[in-house]
C-alpha positions in Angstrom: 7.9 9.9 5.9 7.0 9.5 9.6 3.6 8.6 11.1 1.6 11.8 11.7 1.4 13.0 15.2 1.0 16.8 15.0 -1.8 17.6 12.6 -3.0 21.2 12.8 -6.7 21.9 12.3 -7.1 24.9 10.0 -9.9 27.0 8.5 -9.7 28.4 5.0 -12.0 31.5 5.0 -12.1 34.7 3.0 -8.7 34.0 1.3 -6.9 33.4 4.6 -5.6 30.2 6.2 -6.2 30.3 10.0 -4.9 27.8 12.5 -7.3 26.5 15.1 -6.2 26.7 18.7 -5.0 23.1 19.5 -4.4 23.3 23.2 -0.8 22.0 23.2 2.3 24.1 23.2 3.8 22.0 20.4 1.4 23.7 18.1 2.4 27.2 19.3 6.2 27.2 18.7 6.2 28.1 15.0 6.8 24.8 13.2 4.1 25.5 10.7 6.0 28.3 8.9 9.1 26.1 8.8 7.1 23.4 7.1 5.7 25.9 4.6 9.3 27.1 3.8 10.3 23.5 3.1 7.3 23.1 0.8 8.0 26.4 -1.0 11.7 25.6 -1.5 10.8 22.4 -3.4 7.7 23.7 -5.1 4.0 23.1 -4.6 2.3 20.0 -6.0 -1.1 18.6 -5.5 -2.8 15.3 -5.9 -5.6 13.2 -4.6 -6.2 10.0 -2.7 -9.3 8.2 -1.6 -10.4 7.2 1.9 -13.3 4.9 2.6 -15.8 4.5 5.4 -18.8 2.2 5.5 -18.0 1.1 1.9 -18.3 4.7 0.7 -15.4 6.7 -0.8 -14.3 10.3 -0.2 -11.6 12.1 -2.3 -8.9 13.9 -0.3 -7.3 16.8 -2.1 -3.7 17.2 -0.9 -0.9 19.8 -1.3 2.7 19.1 -0.6 6.3 19.7 -1.8 7.6 18.3 -5.1 8.5 14.6 -4.5 5.9 13.9 -1.8 4.2 10.5 -2.2 0.5 11.1 -1.8 -0.1 7.3 -2.1 2.4 6.6 0.7 0.5 9.0 3.0 -3.0 7.6 2.2 -2.9 4.8 4.8 -2.4 7.4 7.5 -5.4 9.3 6.3 -7.4 6.1 6.3 -6.3 5.4 9.9 -7.4 8.9 10.9 -10.8 8.3 9.4 -11.1 5.0 11.2 -9.8 6.6 14.5 -6.9 4.1 14.7 -4.1 6.6 14.6 -3.0 8.2 17.8 -2.3 11.9 17.4 -1.3 14.6 19.8 -4.7 16.4 19.5 -8.0 15.5 17.8 -8.2 16.5 14.1 -11.9 16.3 13.5 -10.9 14.9 10.1 -12.9 11.7 10.8 -16.0 13.8 11.6 -15.5 15.8 8.4 -15.4 12.6 6.3 -18.5 11.3 8.1 -20.3 14.6 7.4 -19.3 14.4 3.8 -20.8 11.0 3.6 -24.0 12.0 5.5 -23.1 9.8 8.4 -23.4 10.6 12.1 -20.6 12.5 13.7 -19.3 12.8 17.3 -20.5 15.5 19.7 -17.5 17.6 18.6 -19.0 17.5 15.1 -17.3 18.7 12.0 -16.7 22.3 13.0 -15.2 25.0 10.9 -12.1 23.0 10.2 -11.8 22.5 6.4 -8.0 22.1 6.0 -5.5 19.9 7.9 -1.8 20.5 8.0 0.7 17.8 9.0 3.6 20.1 9.5 6.1 17.3 10.3 5.5 15.6 6.9 4.9 18.9 5.1 1.5 18.2 3.7 -1.9 19.9 3.8 -5.3 18.4 2.7 -8.9 19.2 2.3 -12.1 17.4 1.2 -13.0 19.9 -1.6 -11.4 20.5 -4.9 -12.5 24.2 -4.7 -10.9 24.5 -1.3 -7.8 22.9 -2.6 -7.7 25.5 -5.4 -8.2 28.3 -2.9 -5.6 26.9 -0.6 -3.0 26.8 -3.4 -3.8 30.5 -4.1 -3.4 31.3 -0.4 -0.1 29.4 -0.2 1.2 31.1 -3.3 0.3 34.5 -1.7 2.2 33.6 1.5 5.1 32.5 -0.6 5.1 35.8 -2.5 4.9 37.8 0.7 7.8 35.9 2.2 9.9 36.3 -0.9 9.5 40.1 -0.7 10.8 40.3 2.8 
């Protein structure tokens, strides 16, 4: 597992997973589908970890490939929340956690982003169990479509 650098902001809406425009060409070259293929080849699994801010905890619902270590990835999520991890583009994950805890957010705010996708480490996450369930359904739908072509 490598330290995250390319984390795609996504929005899960109406049964679709949409990628946010990130502003860097690295996000536009198609690495996300390759990551999904790797996940689908091994099989979808999900789990949870906790991040903390101001002595308050938030559960992070994660989806990855069979064999992924959610616990090993947790420190990276924690560093994102604490704004200590240098990434290619802003994720707004820290603001989403702040919003979840009813804490002040930056001027960017926690926009429509409700799913994050580290396509180098083949893991997606959200802050809602219901969103995680919806995301699993969307991913299974994508997997089914791809298997038919």
